[in-house]
N, CA and C atoms as an extended XYZ file, in Angstrom:
351
Properties=species:S:1:pos:R:3:atomname:S:1:resname:S:1:resid:I:1 pbc="F F F"
N        88.049       49.176      -16.119 N   MET     1
C        87.808       48.437      -17.363 CA  MET     1
C        87.858       49.411      -18.528 C   MET     1
N        88.436       48.986      -19.612 N   MET     2
C        88.542       49.845      -20.788 CA  MET     2
C        87.162       50.091      -21.390 C   MET     2
N        87.015       51.195      -22.077 N   ALA     3
C        85.747       51.501      -22.741 CA  ALA     3
C        85.591       50.542      -23.917 C   ALA     3
N        84.576       49.696      -23.868 N   HIS     4
C        84.431       48.624      -24.847 CA  HIS     4
C        84.232       49.130      -26.265 C   HIS     4
N        83.451       50.168      -26.437 N   ALA     5
C        83.205       50.669      -27.793 CA  ALA     5
C        84.510       51.106      -28.441 C   ALA     5
N        85.350       51.825      -27.708 N   SER     6
C        86.603       52.285      -28.300 CA  SER     6
C        87.567       51.125      -28.549 C   SER     6
N        87.522       50.105      -27.712 N   VAL     7
C        88.358       48.926      -27.920 CA  VAL     7
C        87.967       48.250      -29.223 C   VAL     7
N        86.675       48.069      -29.424 N   PHE     8
C        86.220       47.402      -30.637 CA  PHE     8
C        86.445       48.269      -31.870 C   PHE     8
N        86.368       49.574      -31.714 N   GLN     9
C        86.697       50.458      -32.834 CA  GLN     9
C        88.187       50.327      -33.170 C   GLN     9
N        89.011       50.272      -32.150 N   THR    10
C        90.449       50.133      -32.361 CA  THR    10
C        90.769       48.807      -33.036 C   THR    10
N        90.178       47.735      -32.541 N   LEU    11
C        90.479       46.413      -33.066 CA  LEU    11
C        89.710       46.097      -34.347 C   LEU    11
N        88.763       46.933      -34.693 N   GLY    12
C        87.933       46.689      -35.870 CA  GLY    12
C        88.610       47.008      -37.189 C   GLY    12
N        89.757       47.615      -37.156 N   ASP    13
C        90.453       47.978      -38.389 CA  ASP    13
C        91.358       46.829      -38.829 C   ASP    13
N        91.222       46.359      -40.067 N   PRO    14
C        92.030       45.225      -40.533 CA  PRO    14
C        93.535       45.471      -40.498 C   PRO    14
N        93.961       46.675      -40.790 N   THR    15
C        95.399       46.970      -40.764 CA  THR    15
C        95.931       46.886      -39.340 C   THR    15
N        95.185       47.411      -38.388 N   ARG    16
C        95.623       47.335      -36.991 CA  ARG    16
C        95.671       45.880      -36.522 C   ARG    16
N        94.720       45.065      -36.961 N   LEU    17
C        94.757       43.649      -36.601 CA  LEU    17
C        95.985       42.962      -37.187 C   LEU    17
N        96.344       43.310      -38.405 N   ARG    18
C        97.543       42.738      -39.023 CA  ARG    18
C        98.802       43.180      -38.271 C   ARG    18
N        98.806       44.426      -37.821 N   ILE    19
C        99.947       44.918      -37.033 CA  ILE    19
C       100.041       44.130      -35.724 C   ILE    19
N        98.910       43.938      -35.052 N   LEU    20
C        98.915       43.172      -33.802 CA  LEU    20
C        99.388       41.744      -34.049 C   LEU    20
N        98.952       41.145      -35.151 N   ASP    21
C        99.409       39.788      -35.482 CA  ASP    21
C       100.925       39.757      -35.661 C   ASP    21
N       101.464       40.755      -36.351 N   ALA    22
C       102.916       40.823      -36.553 CA  ALA    22
C       103.642       40.989      -35.215 C   ALA    22
N       103.077       41.787      -34.331 N   LEU    23
C       103.725       42.054      -33.044 CA  LEU    23
C       103.642       40.863      -32.085 C   LEU    23
N       102.777       39.904      -32.387 N   ARG    24
C       102.734       38.687      -31.552 CA  ARG    24
C       104.064       37.951      -31.616 C   ARG    24
N       104.782       38.126      -32.702 N   GLU    25
C       106.087       37.471      -32.870 CA  GLU    25
C       107.180       38.158      -32.060 C   GLU    25
N       106.916       39.384      -31.614 N   GLY    26
C       107.905       40.138      -30.855 CA  GLY    26
C       107.989       41.569      -31.335 C   GLY    26
N       108.955       42.272      -30.808 N   GLU    27
C       109.162       43.684      -31.120 CA  GLU    27
C       109.462       43.894      -32.599 C   GLU    27
N       108.917       44.999      -33.126 N   HIS    28
C       109.204       45.374      -34.513 CA  HIS    28
C       109.385       46.881      -34.600 C   HIS    28
N       110.293       47.284      -35.447 N   ALA    29
C       110.454       48.702      -35.765 CA  ALA    29
C       109.391       49.075      -36.795 C   ALA    29
N       109.090       50.344      -36.863 N   VAL    30
C       108.097       50.829      -37.821 CA  VAL    30
C       108.465       50.400      -39.234 C   VAL    30
N       109.745       50.551      -39.590 N   GLY    31
C       110.187       50.189      -40.936 CA  GLY    31
C       109.948       48.723      -41.259 C   GLY    31
N       110.137       47.850      -40.276 N   ASP    32
C       109.871       46.428      -40.480 CA  ASP    32
C       108.395       46.191      -40.793 C   ASP    32
N       107.542       46.880      -40.060 N   LEU    33
C       106.100       46.731      -40.275 CA  LEU    33
C       105.685       47.288      -41.625 C   LEU    33
N       106.284       48.396      -42.020 N   VAL    34
C       105.990       49.003      -43.318 CA  VAL    34
C       106.318       48.013      -44.433 C   VAL    34
N       107.498       47.396      -44.342 N   THR    35
C       107.919       46.419      -45.352 CA  THR    35
C       106.995       45.205      -45.347 C   THR    35
N       106.723       44.721      -44.177 N   ARG    36
C       105.886       43.525      -44.046 CA  ARG    36
C       104.479       43.746      -44.573 C   ARG    36
N       103.921       44.929      -44.310 N   MET    37
C       102.538       45.223      -44.693 CA  MET    37
C       102.421       45.810      -46.098 C   MET    37
N       103.579       46.141      -46.662 N   LYS    38
C       103.580       46.794      -47.986 CA  LYS    38
C       102.650       48.009      -47.969 C   LYS    38
N       102.892       48.862      -46.981 N   ALA    39
C       102.061       50.044      -46.781 CA  ALA    39
C       102.952       51.263      -46.616 C   ALA    39
N       102.330       52.429      -46.638 N   GLU    40
C       103.055       53.684      -46.441 CA  GLU    40
C       103.443       53.835      -44.972 C   GLU    40
N       104.612       54.409      -44.746 N   GLN    41
C       105.104       54.608      -43.380 CA  GLN    41
C       104.160       55.493      -42.580 C   GLN    41
N       103.597       56.503      -43.203 N   SER    42
C       102.705       57.411      -42.470 CA  SER    42
C       101.447       56.682      -41.991 C   SER    42
N       100.951       55.770      -42.812 N   GLY    43
C        99.759       55.005      -42.421 CA  GLY    43
C       100.043       54.056      -41.274 C   GLY    43
N       101.152       53.340      -41.358 N   ILE    44
C       101.521       52.414      -40.280 CA  ILE    44
C       101.772       53.184      -38.991 C   ILE    44
N       102.448       54.320      -39.095 N   SER    45
C       102.706       55.145      -37.904 CA  SER    45
C       101.395       55.618      -37.276 C   SER    45
N       100.448       55.991      -38.104 N   ARG    46
C        99.144       56.440      -37.587 CA  ARG    46
C        98.455       55.297      -36.846 C   ARG    46
N        98.455       54.103      -37.429 N   HIS    47
C        97.823       52.950      -36.767 CA  HIS    47
C        98.545       52.605      -35.468 C   HIS    47
N        99.873       52.712      -35.450 N   LEU    48
C       100.621       52.443      -34.229 CA  LEU    48
C       100.306       53.471      -33.146 C   LEU    48
N       100.124       54.741      -33.541 N   ARG    49
C        99.737       55.768      -32.556 CA  ARG    49
C        98.381       55.436      -31.947 C   ARG    49
N        97.455       54.968      -32.770 N   ILE    50
C        96.123       54.604      -32.273 CA  ILE    50
C        96.227       53.413      -31.323 C   ILE    50
N        96.987       52.398      -31.712 N   LEU    51
C        97.162       51.222      -30.858 CA  LEU    51
C        97.868       51.579      -29.553 C   LEU    51
N        98.833       52.474      -29.639 N   HIS    52
C        99.538       52.925      -28.436 CA  HIS    52
C        98.595       53.719      -27.536 C   HIS    52
N        97.830       54.615      -28.119 N   GLY    53
C        96.877       55.414      -27.343 CA  GLY    53
C        95.816       54.566      -26.660 C   GLY    53
N        95.444       53.467      -27.294 N   ALA    54
C        94.444       52.560      -26.716 CA  ALA    54
C        95.084       51.585      -25.723 C   ALA    54
N        96.408       51.613      -25.614 N   GLY    55
C        97.101       50.788      -24.634 CA  GLY    55
C        97.476       49.392      -25.101 C   GLY    55
N        97.301       49.094      -26.388 N   PHE    56
C        97.604       47.754      -26.877 CA  PHE    56
C        99.078       47.516      -27.155 C   PHE    56
N        99.824       48.589      -27.418 N   VAL    57
C       101.250       48.430      -27.688 CA  VAL    57
C       102.056       49.394      -26.822 C   VAL    57
N       103.303       49.004      -26.614 N   ARG    58
C       104.247       49.898      -25.947 CA  ARG    58
C       105.327       50.229      -26.967 C   ARG    58
N       106.002       51.320      -26.740 N   VAL    59
C       107.055       51.746      -27.662 CA  VAL    59
C       108.294       52.083      -26.846 C   VAL    59
N       109.435       51.753      -27.399 N   ARG    60
C       110.686       52.140      -26.764 CA  ARG    60
C       111.646       52.581      -27.870 C   ARG    60
N       112.519       53.489      -27.486 N   SER    61
C       113.514       53.990      -28.434 CA  SER    61
C       114.769       53.141      -28.354 C   SER    61
N       115.313       52.869      -29.518 N   ASP    62
C       116.585       52.159      -29.629 CA  ASP    62
C       117.418       52.951      -30.628 C   ASP    62
N       118.098       53.972      -30.118 N   GLY    63
C       118.794       54.904      -31.007 CA  GLY    63
C       117.749       55.655      -31.829 C   GLY    63
N       117.917       55.651      -33.140 N   PRO    64
C       116.962       56.379      -33.976 CA  PRO    64
C       115.670       55.591      -34.248 C   PRO    64
N       115.669       54.313      -33.877 N   ARG    65
C       114.491       53.476      -34.154 CA  ARG    65
C       113.511       53.493      -32.989 C   ARG    65
N       112.241       53.351      -33.340 N   ARG    66
C       111.193       53.187      -32.334 CA  ARG    66
C       110.669       51.765      -32.481 C   ARG    66
N       110.791       50.998      -31.417 N   LEU    67
C       110.389       49.597      -31.434 CA  LEU    67
C       109.056       49.431      -30.718 C   LEU    67
N       108.156       48.705      -31.360 N   TYR    68
C       106.811       48.490      -30.825 CA  TYR    68
C       106.647       47.031      -30.416 C   TYR    68
N       105.916       46.826      -29.328 N   ALA    69
C       105.630       45.479      -28.836 CA  ALA    69
C       104.241       45.485      -28.211 C   ALA    69
N       103.649       44.300      -28.130 N   LEU    70
C       102.332       44.175      -27.510 CA  LEU    70
C       102.426       44.339      -26.004 C   LEU    70
N       101.362       44.879      -25.437 N   ARG    71
C       101.193       44.905      -23.984 CA  ARG    71
C       100.188       43.811      -23.635 C   ARG    71
N       100.458       43.039      -22.648 N   ARG    72
C        99.611       41.911      -22.265 CA  ARG    72
C        98.306       42.351      -21.583 C   ARG    72
N        98.362       43.391      -20.781 N   GLU    73
C        97.243       43.766      -19.921 CA  GLU    73
C        95.927       44.025      -20.658 C   GLU    73
N        95.903       44.784      -21.747 N   PRO    74
C        94.609       45.028      -22.389 CA  PRO    74
C        93.983       43.759      -22.962 C   PRO    74
N        94.809       42.819      -23.388 N   PHE    75
C        94.274       41.568      -23.909 CA  PHE    75
C        93.721       40.709      -22.775 C   PHE    75
N        94.377       40.737      -21.634 N   GLN    76
C        93.867       40.016      -20.466 CA  GLN    76
C        92.546       40.626      -20.006 C   GLN    76
N        92.476       41.945      -20.015 N   GLU    77
C        91.249       42.632      -19.613 CA  GLU    77
C        90.108       42.308      -20.573 C   GLU    77
N        90.398       42.316      -21.834 N   LEU    78
C        89.391       41.989      -22.844 CA  LEU    78
C        88.945       40.538      -22.695 C   LEU    78
N        89.880       39.643      -22.440 N   ASP    79
C        89.542       38.238      -22.231 CA  ASP    79
C        88.642       38.080      -21.007 C   ASP    79
N        88.929       38.799      -19.936 N   GLY    80
C        88.097       38.746      -18.738 CA  GLY    80
C        86.679       39.217      -19.009 C   GLY    80
N        86.551       40.267      -19.795 N   TRP    81
C        85.230       40.790      -20.131 CA  TRP    81
C        84.464       39.787      -20.992 C   TRP    81
N        85.173       39.141      -21.915 N   LEU    82
C        84.534       38.179      -22.815 CA  LEU    82
C        84.168       36.871      -22.115 C   LEU    82
N        84.791       36.602      -20.969 N   LYS    83
C        84.569       35.338      -20.269 CA  LYS    83
C        83.084       35.088      -19.994 C   LYS    83
N        82.371       36.108      -19.570 N   ALA    84
C        80.937       35.940      -19.290 CA  ALA    84
C        80.174       35.567      -20.549 C   ALA    84
N        80.530       36.144      -21.654 N   TYR    85
C        79.860       35.844      -22.914 CA  TYR    85
C        80.292       34.480      -23.450 C   TYR    85
N        81.543       34.142      -23.224 N   ARG    86
C        82.059       32.855      -23.677 CA  ARG    86
C        81.251       31.714      -23.059 C   ARG    86
N        80.910       31.837      -21.780 N   SER    87
C        80.146       30.773      -21.124 CA  SER    87
C        78.772       30.613      -21.770 C   SER    87
N        78.191       31.701      -22.259 N   LEU    88
C        76.901       31.606      -22.940 CA  LEU    88
C        76.992       30.754      -24.191 C   LEU    88
N        77.973       31.028      -25.050 N   TRP    89
C        78.027       30.257      -26.287 CA  TRP    89
C        78.587       28.866      -26.058 C   TRP    89
N        79.403       28.666      -25.028 N   GLU    90
C        79.875       27.313      -24.745 CA  GLU    90
C        78.728       26.427      -24.294 C   GLU    90
N        77.808       26.985      -23.478 N   LYS    91
C        76.634       26.215      -23.055 CA  LYS    91
C        75.778       25.863      -24.263 C   LYS    91
N        75.611       26.803      -25.166 N   ARG    92
C        74.824       26.531      -26.367 CA  ARG    92
C        75.489       25.476      -27.230 C   ARG    92
N        76.800       25.549      -27.354 N   LEU    93
C        77.519       24.545      -28.150 CA  LEU    93
C        77.432       23.168      -27.503 C   LEU    93
N        77.465       23.133      -26.174 N   ASP    94
C        77.324       21.853      -25.470 CA  ASP    94
C        75.948       21.251      -25.740 C   ASP    94
N        74.900       22.091      -25.691 N   ARG    95
C        73.547       21.603      -25.974 CA  ARG    95
C        73.438       21.132      -27.422 C   ARG    95
N        74.064       21.866      -28.338 N   PHE    96
C        74.046       21.484      -29.747 CA  PHE    96
C        74.751       20.147      -29.941 C   PHE    96
N        75.892       19.966      -29.268 N   GLU    97
C        76.632       18.713      -29.370 CA  GLU    97
C        75.799       17.534      -28.868 C   GLU    97
N        75.090       17.745      -27.747 N   THR    98
C        74.232       16.694      -27.204 CA  THR    98
C        73.114       16.356      -28.176 C   THR    98
N        72.469       17.367      -28.734 N   ALA    99
C        71.382       17.141      -29.689 CA  ALA    99
C        71.894       16.438      -30.940 C   ALA    99
N        73.042       16.831      -31.412 N   LEU   100
C        73.637       16.213      -32.594 CA  LEU   100
C        73.975       14.746      -32.329 C   LEU   100
N        74.509       14.459      -31.157 N   ALA   101
C        74.837       13.077      -30.800 CA  ALA   101
C        73.571       12.226      -30.753 C   ALA   101
N        72.491       12.760      -30.186 N   LYS   102
C        71.225       12.020      -30.131 CA  LYS   102
C        70.705       11.746      -31.533 C   LYS   102
N        70.786       12.748      -32.390 N   LYS   103
C        70.305       12.592      -33.764 CA  LYS   103
C        71.144       11.558      -34.510 C   LYS   103
N        72.443       11.594      -34.308 N   THR   104
C        73.341       10.636      -34.955 CA  THR   104
C        73.037        9.218      -34.476 C   THR   104
N        72.822        9.055      -33.182 N   GLN   105
C        72.487        7.736      -32.636 CA  GLN   105
C        71.157        7.247      -33.197 C   GLN   105
N        70.181        8.135      -33.300 N   ALA   106
C        68.877        7.767      -33.846 CA  ALA   106
C        69.013        7.321      -35.301 C   ALA   106
N        69.833        8.006      -36.080 N   ARG   107
C        70.047        7.624      -37.482 CA  ARG   107
C        70.738        6.267      -37.577 C   ARG   107
N        71.711        6.038      -36.715 N   ARG   108
C        72.403        4.746      -36.725 CA  ARG   108
C        71.442        3.620      -36.351 C   ARG   108
N        70.602        3.905      -35.367 N   GLY   109
C        69.602        2.916      -34.959 CA  GLY   109
C        68.634        2.615      -36.093 C   GLY   109
N        68.200        3.646      -36.808 N   LYS   110
C        67.289        3.477      -37.933 CA  LYS   110
C        67.981        2.709      -39.054 C   LYS   110
N        69.254        3.013      -39.303 N   ALA   111
C        70.006        2.315      -40.366 CA  ALA   111
C        70.139        0.839      -40.032 C   ALA   111
N        70.376        0.499      -38.774 N   LYS   112
C        70.489       -0.897      -38.377 CA  LYS   112
C        69.143       -1.611      -38.549 C   LYS   112
N        68.054       -0.916      -38.190 N   THR   113
C        66.718       -1.480      -38.320 CA  THR   113
C        66.393       -1.718      -39.796 C   THR   113
N        66.727       -0.745      -40.643 N   ASP   114
C        66.457       -0.852      -42.080 CA  ASP   114
C        67.260       -1.987      -42.704 C   ASP   114
N        68.510       -2.175      -42.276 N   SER   115
C        69.347       -3.222      -42.877 CA  SER   115
C        68.951       -4.612      -42.379 C   SER   115
N        68.312       -4.686      -41.225 N   ALA   116
C        67.897       -5.968      -40.684 CA  ALA   116
C        66.657       -6.478      -41.395 C   ALA   116
N        65.930       -5.616      -42.029 N   GLU   117
C        64.680       -6.020      -42.698 CA  GLU   117
C        64.968       -6.649      -43.970 C   GLU   117
């Protein structure tokens, strides 16, 4: 399992998240990302090195260009780790939904009683 603190540090940067969002569409060259992000090439390259080092992206050479793409495995691993926590908040949301439905029914019942008077 990946070290969680470093994963969250890696994903905690807004620029890196924007890069990952762009890469969801498919492979991109550094220059494409620079244009898209309206950022300096050195900054985008640094963020890509961090993402590559953390295992979130793969890189391949295409002549003089370096093309970056997402790797599926770290996201699957992160999803697996979050699964245990997801069940906690889903149970809470289910309880909240039940309580809200009861409250809504009680209000409707009260409204019907009030209008009948």
